[in-house]
C-alpha positions in Angstrom: 2.1 -9.2 2.6 3.9 -11.1 -0.1 5.4 -10.2 -3.5 3.1 -10.9 -6.4 4.3 -13.8 -8.5 2.4 -12.8 -11.6 4.8 -10.6 -13.6 2.0 -9.0 -15.6 1.0 -6.9 -12.6 3.5 -5.2 -10.2 2.7 -4.8 -6.6 2.5 -6.5 -3.2 -0.4 -8.7 -2.2 -1.9 -7.8 1.1 -2.9 -11.2 2.6 -3.9 -10.0 6.1 -5.4 -6.9 7.5 -6.1 -6.6 11.3 -9.6 -5.5 12.2 -9.5 -1.9 13.5 -5.7 -1.7 12.7 -4.2 1.2 10.8 -4.4 -0.6 7.4 -8.1 -1.4 7.9 -8.8 2.1 9.1 -7.1 3.4 6.0 -9.4 1.3 3.8 -7.0 -1.5 2.8 -8.5 -5.0 2.7 -7.3 -8.6 2.4 -6.3 -9.6 -1.2 -5.7 -5.9 -2.2 -2.6 -5.4 -4.4 -0.7 -2.4 -3.3 0.8 -1.0 -6.6 2.1 2.4 -5.6 2.6 4.7 -2.5 2.9 8.4 -3.1 3.6 7.9 -6.8 6.4 5.4 -6.1 5.9 2.0 -7.7 5.8 -0.9 -5.2 7.6 -3.8 -6.9 8.4 -5.9 -3.9 8.3 -6.0 -0.1 11.8 -4.5 0.0 10.8 -1.5 -2.2 7.7 -1.0 0.1 9.9 -1.1 3.2 12.1 1.7 1.6 9.1 3.8 0.8 7.7 3.4 4.4 11.1 4.4 5.8 11.1 7.5 3.7 7.6 8.4 4.8 8.5 7.9 8.4 11.4 10.3 8.0 9.6 13.0 6.0 6.2 12.7 7.8 4.1 14.1 4.9 0.7 15.6 5.5 -0.9 13.2 3.0 -0.1 9.6 1.9 -1.6 8.2 -1.3 -2.0 4.5 -2.0 -2.8 3.1 -5.5 -4.5 -0.2 -4.9 -5.9 -2.9 -7.2 -9.0 -4.6 -5.7 -10.5 -7.3 -7.8 -11.3 -5.7 -11.1 -11.2 -2.2 -9.8 -8.4 0.2 -9.1 -8.6 2.6 -6.1 -6.8 5.6 -5.0 -6.8 5.9 -1.2 -5.6 9.1 0.5 -4.7 9.2 4.1 -3.9 12.2 6.4 -1.7 10.8 9.2 -1.5 12.5 12.6 2.2 12.3 13.4 
């Protein structure tokens, strides 16, 4: 992952997804731009790390990703098994 350099669009660019890994199983793909997680804006890798830490502590029943893929925007909902 890397921070987006284009200021017109906030988010973190996913530059690698492992086949059969958790991200791939969740529907994320290479070149997706992760814009928000559970309604919290992802502005940088650091903000994403904070969101992930909070998710690991609270262990919600659903996690929602707001993802830009090419010209489309997707909402991906996961149900983790903690």
